[in-house]
C-alpha distance (Angstrom), angle and dihedral (degrees) to the residues before:
residue distance angle dihedral
M1 . . .
L2 3.80 . .
T3 3.80 126.3 .
F4 3.79 137.9 164.6
P5 3.82 115.1 -129.7
N6 3.79 108.7 -153.2
A7 3.79 134.6 -151.1
K8 3.79 127.7 -114.7
I9 3.77 135.9 -150.3
N10 3.78 131.3 -143.8
I11 3.78 113.5 -125.2
G12 3.77 99.0 -160.2
L13 3.78 120.9 -12.7
N14 3.79 118.7 -156.6
I15 3.81 118.2 -176.8
V16 3.79 98.5 -146.1
E17 3.81 104.7 178.3
K18 3.78 144.9 -27.1
R19 3.78 114.2 -103.2
P20 3.82 126.4 -135.3
D21 3.83 88.5 -113.9
G22 3.83 91.0 60.3
F23 3.80 95.9 -104.9
H24 3.80 123.8 109.3
N25 3.78 131.5 -119.6
I26 3.78 112.6 -129.4
D27 3.79 140.9 -176.3
S28 3.79 115.6 -145.1
V29 3.77 144.7 134.0
F30 3.79 114.6 -121.6
Y31 3.79 113.4 -152.0
P32 3.84 124.1 -176.2
V33 3.80 121.5 -126.3
N34 3.79 128.5 -171.4
W35 3.81 99.8 -117.2
C36 3.81 95.1 123.0
D37 3.78 145.6 -171.2
A38 3.82 120.1 -153.0
L39 3.81 120.1 -123.7
E40 3.78 125.6 -174.0
I41 3.80 122.9 -174.6
V42 3.80 122.9 -178.2
P43 3.82 131.1 170.7
A44 3.80 112.6 -100.9
Q45 3.79 141.5 174.1
H46 3.81 91.8 -114.8
F47 3.78 131.8 24.5
S48 3.79 116.1 -104.0
F49 3.79 138.3 162.6
Q50 3.79 127.2 -156.2
S51 3.79 130.1 176.5
S52 3.78 136.2 -169.0
G53 3.79 136.8 173.4
L54 3.79 115.4 44.2
P55 3.83 111.7 23.6
I56 3.80 112.3 -107.4
P57 3.82 112.2 -137.0
G58 3.78 125.5 -143.5
D59 3.79 135.3 28.6
E60 3.81 112.2 -23.2
S61 3.83 90.4 -137.5
N62 3.82 88.5 68.2
N63 3.80 92.4 61.2
L64 3.79 108.5 119.8
C65 3.81 92.6 -135.5
I66 3.78 89.8 60.7
K67 3.80 91.7 43.7
A68 3.81 89.8 50.9
Y69 3.81 90.9 53.4
H70 3.81 93.9 49.8
L71 3.80 92.0 43.7
L72 3.81 91.5 57.9
R73 3.80 95.8 36.6
N74 3.81 90.8 55.4
S75 3.80 94.7 48.2
Q76 3.80 106.9 30.6
P77 3.85 115.9 70.9
K78 3.81 91.8 -154.8
M79 3.81 88.9 63.7
A80 3.79 98.8 41.3
N81 3.80 93.7 106.1
E82 3.79 99.7 24.4
A83 3.80 127.3 111.5
V84 3.80 130.8 -169.4
H85 3.77 141.0 -170.1
F86 3.80 116.9 -128.3
H87 3.79 124.9 -159.1
L88 3.79 113.3 -176.0
H89 3.80 118.2 -174.4
K90 3.79 105.2 -162.4
V91 3.81 117.4 -146.1
I92 3.82 104.7 142.5
P93 3.83 109.7 85.7
M94 3.80 113.4 -111.1
G95 3.79 125.1 -124.1
A96 3.77 86.8 17.9
G97 3.81 104.1 120.1
L98 3.82 90.8 -106.0
G99 3.81 100.0 108.4
G100 3.80 93.8 -127.5
G101 3.79 95.8 147.0
S102 3.79 91.1 46.1
A103 3.80 90.1 51.3
D104 3.81 91.0 51.1
G105 3.80 91.1 53.2
A106 3.81 94.4 45.9
F107 3.81 93.5 46.9
A108 3.81 89.2 49.1
L109 3.80 88.9 56.9
K110 3.79 91.0 50.4
I111 3.81 94.4 48.6
L112 3.80 93.5 46.3
N113 3.80 88.8 50.3
E114 3.82 88.8 55.8
I115 3.79 98.7 41.3
F116 3.79 94.9 50.8
E117 3.83 96.3 33.2
L118 3.79 93.0 -125.7
D119 3.82 92.5 162.2
L120 3.80 92.0 -141.2
S121 3.81 114.1 170.0
T122 3.79 124.5 -130.6
A123 3.80 88.8 -101.5
D124 3.81 90.9 50.3
L125 3.80 91.6 51.1
Q126 3.80 91.4 47.4
N127 3.80 90.9 52.4
Y128 3.80 90.7 51.4
A129 3.81 90.0 46.6
R130 3.81 91.6 53.3
Q131 3.80 87.5 60.4
L132 3.81 89.3 58.8
G133 3.82 98.0 49.9
S134 3.78 144.7 -37.0
D135 3.81 98.6 -93.8
C136 3.82 98.3 33.0
A137 3.80 93.1 92.8
F138 3.81 90.8 62.9
F139 3.80 91.4 67.4
I140 3.81 94.1 58.8
E141 3.81 92.3 76.6
N142 3.81 92.2 16.2
R143 3.80 98.8 -159.1
P144 3.82 133.3 119.5
V145 3.81 112.1 -73.3
F146 3.78 140.7 160.0
C147 3.81 107.7 -111.1
F148 3.78 128.3 -155.6
N149 3.81 142.2 163.5
K150 3.84 105.2 34.2
G151 3.79 90.3 -14.1
D152 3.80 90.4 -89.7
E153 3.81 99.5 97.7
F154 3.78 119.3 77.1
E155 3.78 142.1 -160.4
E156 3.77 129.4 -169.7
F157 3.79 109.5 -99.5
S158 3.77 127.2 -179.3
L159 3.80 107.0 -133.3
N160 3.78 116.2 139.5
L161 3.81 117.5 -176.2
K162 3.81 96.5 157.7
S163 3.80 95.0 127.3
K164 3.81 93.4 49.6
F165 3.81 128.8 97.8
I166 3.80 120.3 -136.9
V167 3.79 132.2 -158.7
L168 3.81 118.5 -164.3
V169 3.80 120.1 -165.1
N170 3.79 123.4 -169.2
P171 3.84 117.0 -170.5
A172 3.83 93.4 -170.3
I173 3.80 93.2 -116.0
H174 3.80 107.5 149.9
I175 3.80 113.2 -140.4
S176 3.79 116.7 -179.5
T177 3.77 119.9 -140.8
A178 3.81 89.5 -118.7
E179 3.82 91.2 53.9
A180 3.80 92.4 48.1
Y181 3.80 95.3 48.9
G182 3.81 91.5 41.8
G183 3.80 90.0 69.6
V184 3.82 97.0 48.6
K185 3.78 130.6 88.6
P186 3.81 106.5 -157.7
K187 3.80 114.7 -123.6
K188 3.76 140.0 147.3
A189 3.79 114.8 -96.7
E190 3.80 117.4 -102.5
I191 3.79 88.3 -130.1
P192 3.84 112.5 32.3
L193 3.80 111.3 -115.0
K194 3.79 94.1 -122.5
E195 3.80 89.8 54.4
A196 3.81 93.8 47.5
L197 3.80 91.6 50.2
M198 3.79 90.7 57.4
L199 3.81 88.1 70.1
P200 3.83 121.6 89.5
L201 3.80 113.1 -80.9
N202 3.81 93.6 -110.6
K203 3.84 89.3 58.2
W204 3.80 95.2 57.0
E205 3.80 96.4 87.4
G206 3.81 109.3 108.5
L207 3.82 92.4 7.1
V208 3.82 104.4 60.8
K209 3.79 98.6 57.9
N210 3.77 138.9 -178.6
D211 3.81 103.5 -146.4
F212 3.81 91.4 -151.5
E213 3.80 91.3 65.2
E214 3.80 98.1 71.8
N215 3.80 92.6 68.5
L216 3.80 102.0 25.4
L217 3.81 98.2 50.0
W218 3.79 88.2 54.4
K219 3.81 92.5 45.6
Y220 3.82 94.7 44.8
P221 3.83 109.0 34.3
T222 3.83 90.9 -175.7
I223 3.80 90.1 69.4
G224 3.79 91.3 51.7
A225 3.80 90.5 47.1
I226 3.81 91.1 54.4
K227 3.78 91.1 51.3
K228 3.81 91.1 48.7
T229 3.81 91.6 50.4
L230 3.81 92.2 50.4
Y231 3.80 90.1 55.1
E232 3.81 90.6 46.0
Q233 3.80 88.6 53.9
G234 3.79 91.0 55.4
A235 3.80 106.4 -89.9
L236 3.78 113.4 166.6
Y237 3.80 87.7 -151.1
A238 3.80 133.9 2.7
S239 3.79 131.3 -174.3
M240 3.76 145.6 154.1
T241 3.80 110.9 -103.2
G242 3.78 122.9 -132.2
S243 3.78 113.9 -30.5
G244 3.83 89.8 -27.9
S245 2.85 162.6 -163.6
T246 3.83 96.6 163.3
V247 3.81 115.7 85.8
Y248 3.80 124.2 -163.7
G249 3.77 135.1 -163.4
I250 3.81 124.5 -158.8
F251 3.80 115.1 -147.3
E252 3.79 135.0 -170.5
T253 3.81 92.5 -133.0
E254 3.80 137.7 21.2
K255 3.81 117.2 -69.4
D256 3.79 134.1 -174.4
L257 3.79 107.2 -152.9
K258 3.80 100.1 161.5
A259 3.80 90.3 112.5
Q260 3.81 90.3 56.1
F261 3.83 91.9 54.5
P262 3.82 105.9 33.7
D263 3.81 95.3 154.0
F264 3.81 98.7 46.7
A265 3.79 136.5 75.3
I266 3.79 107.9 -104.0
W267 3.80 136.3 -176.9
Q268 3.80 124.8 -171.6
G269 3.79 129.9 -175.5
Y270 3.77 148.8 113.2
L271 3.78 120.8 -68.4
N272 3.79 117.6 -118.4
């Protein structure tokens, strides 16, 4: 079975407070975009994992697709003696604030549920996804939502950007989660995110904030320069997504900005 795990962006990201468990509570809107990996899973006699496309750093056993398989195999009797072959073609940049690895893990859960007819509900799949990572659960339903707590609890939120065009630019600057959070002092936003997002899109600048930007745009001027260029090219709103380093601009009409960013990975398309 073949599927295409997609990226997501953060529209606003407020670091509200540090939790006793060491994580942080956040407020954000997660919005899916169609920058996709490709993931194929087929039943096999022996388990195997293969990847192509962008090289995946680190120990293969930490890949969320593999963790998803073992999570279900160890808890679902129908999978106790089942093996699969994974082929993951990696397109979404890693460590880029786009949630690509989380999407891969969540989509693996959904495919395995179908292949082995586990009959897991959406809530069941979300609970499994939360065990893989904080934002994995979002990709089970994969639709715009307001996120809170660790980014793994969701509320319905009416935000429709279907007619808008988005440009995502990744300068291949790796920013670890520890580095990103190390430069942030948690605080509640002066204007609550939900309230700010009720304003017209061209009024979001300066009000819909990613709290990671204050430190990281100063530390990595390239990220700030990308954001500036997106506004100069007519973006209604531009922001870094997640803990960076990808920056996106939302436009009223279609744009081709590849010439403006010849040295960076770029994806352009309409929002769903």
